[in-house]
C-alpha positions in Angstrom: -126.1 11.0 -78.8 -127.1 10.6 -75.0 -128.0 6.9 -75.5 -124.6 5.9 -77.4 -122.8 7.7 -74.6 -124.9 5.5 -71.9 -123.9 2.4 -73.5 -120.2 3.3 -74.2 -119.4 4.2 -70.8 -121.0 1.0 -69.5 -118.6 -1.0 -71.4 -115.7 1.1 -71.0 -113.2 0.0 -68.2 -112.8 3.1 -66.4 -116.1 4.5 -67.2 -114.6 7.5 -69.3 -114.9 8.2 -73.2 -111.8 9.7 -74.7 -112.5 12.2 -77.3 -110.3 13.3 -80.5 -110.6 15.5 -83.1 -108.8 15.1 -86.1 -108.1 16.5 -89.6 -104.8 18.1 -90.6 -103.8 17.8 -87.0 -105.1 15.6 -83.9 -106.5 17.4 -80.6 -107.1 15.0 -77.7 -110.5 16.9 -75.7 -111.1 16.2 -71.8 -112.4 12.7 -71.4 -116.1 12.6 -71.4 -117.8 10.7 -68.3 -121.9 10.5 -67.5 -121.5 13.4 -64.9 -120.0 15.5 -67.5 -121.9 14.8 -70.7 -124.2 17.4 -70.8 -121.5 20.1 -70.6 -119.6 18.0 -73.2 -122.3 17.8 -75.7 -123.0 21.6 -75.7 -119.2 22.3 -76.1 
């Protein structure tokens, strides 16, 4: 996951990765940046 995150942030226009959970409903999580990646992966 960490390697993919680094690659994704490189190609993203604002350096943030938007996260969505979905099933019956959709939930938007806080965006992940490289600085916040360790905390986000542990949540």
